[in-house]
C-alpha positions as CSV (number, residue, x, y, z in Angstrom):
1,X,-2.0,15.4,20.0
2,X,0.3,13.5,17.7
3,X,-1.4,11.0,15.4
4,X,0.9,8.1,16.4
5,X,0.3,8.6,20.1
6,X,-3.0,8.2,22.0
7,X,-3.5,9.8,25.4
8,X,-5.6,7.4,27.5
9,X,-7.9,8.4,30.3
10,X,-8.7,6.0,33.1
11,X,-12.2,5.2,32.0
12,X,-10.9,4.2,28.5
13,X,-7.8,2.2,29.6
14,X,-9.4,-1.2,29.3
15,X,-11.1,-0.5,26.0
16,X,-8.1,1.2,24.3
17,X,-5.2,-0.7,25.8
18,X,-6.2,-4.0,27.3
19,X,-8.5,-4.7,24.3
20,X,-6.0,-3.5,21.8
21,X,-5.4,-6.1,19.1
22,X,-1.9,-4.7,18.5
23,X,1.2,-4.6,20.8
24,X,0.3,-1.7,23.1
25,X,3.3,0.4,24.4
26,X,2.1,2.4,27.3
27,X,4.2,5.1,28.9
28,X,3.3,6.5,32.3
29,X,4.3,10.2,32.5
30,X,4.0,13.3,34.6
31,X,3.8,16.8,33.2
32,X,7.1,18.6,33.6
33,X,9.4,15.5,33.8
34,X,11.9,16.0,30.9
35,X,12.9,12.4,30.6
36,X,9.3,11.6,29.6
37,X,9.5,14.0,26.7
38,X,12.8,12.4,25.6
39,X,11.3,8.9,25.7
40,X,8.3,10.1,23.7
41,X,10.7,11.4,21.0
42,X,12.3,8.0,20.8
43,X,8.9,6.4,20.5
44,X,7.9,8.9,17.8
45,X,10.9,7.9,15.7
46,X,10.1,4.2,16.2
47,X,6.4,4.7,15.4
48,X,7.3,6.4,12.1
49,X,9.5,3.5,11.1
50,X,7.6,0.6,12.6
51,X,5.0,-1.8,11.4
52,X,1.3,-1.1,11.9
53,X,0.9,-3.8,14.6
54,X,2.2,-1.5,17.4
55,X,0.1,1.1,19.1
56,X,1.6,3.8,21.4
57,X,-0.2,5.3,24.4
58,X,0.6,7.7,27.2
59,X,-1.0,8.0,30.6
60,X,-0.6,11.1,32.8
61,X,-0.3,9.7,36.3
62,X,-1.7,12.9,37.8
63,X,-4.9,12.5,35.8
64,X,-5.1,8.7,36.1
65,X,-3.8,7.8,39.6
66,X,-6.0,4.7,39.8
67,X,-4.4,3.2,36.6
68,X,-0.9,4.1,37.8
69,X,-1.7,2.6,41.2
70,X,-3.1,-0.6,39.7
71,X,0.2,-1.2,37.8
72,X,2.3,-0.1,40.8
73,X,3.8,2.8,38.9
74,X,6.2,4.7,41.2
75,X,9.0,5.7,38.8
76,X,8.5,8.2,36.0
77,X,8.6,7.5,33.2
78,X,7.7,3.8,33.3
79,X,6.8,1.9,30.1
80,X,4.6,-1.2,30.1
81,X,4.3,-3.3,26.9
82,X,1.0,-5.2,26.7
83,X,0.3,-8.2,24.5
84,X,-3.3,-9.4,24.4
85,X,-4.2,-7.4,27.5
86,X,-1.3,-8.6,29.7
87,X,1.9,-6.9,30.7
88,X,4.6,-8.7,28.6
89,X,7.5,-6.4,29.3
90,X,8.4,-3.2,31.1
91,X,11.2,-0.7,31.7
92,X,11.9,2.4,33.8
93,X,13.4,5.6,32.6
94,X,14.8,6.3,29.2
95,X,16.6,3.7,27.1
96,X,18.4,4.1,23.8
97,X,16.3,3.9,20.6
98,X,18.0,0.5,19.8
99,X,17.1,-1.0,23.2
100,X,13.5,0.2,22.9
101,X,13.2,-1.3,19.5
102,X,14.7,-4.6,20.6
103,X,12.4,-4.8,23.6
104,X,9.2,-4.1,21.5
105,X,10.2,-6.3,18.5
106,X,11.0,-9.2,20.8
107,X,7.3,-9.5,21.4
108,X,6.2,-9.2,17.8
């Protein structure tokens, strides 16, 4: 696992994401979906350049269907951006690195 990215299991979602004191960027993925890998590479570049007040997480919808269902995730990849435990922004699919950066930094 990459240091900048935390894979979250269902039983730890509240503790790791909803209680996160940072901006929490959570991507819902499914193994074998190439666009998810592309999105993670964009996040990795952003994480290497960004401030320390942003945390990146991924949730495998096959391993955490209850979390995906709770947030009505039906498109892969879907990214939710949490601020103080609440969804503050979201997007579906892959966006350019610049758009991702703007979306996240708008909440900082």
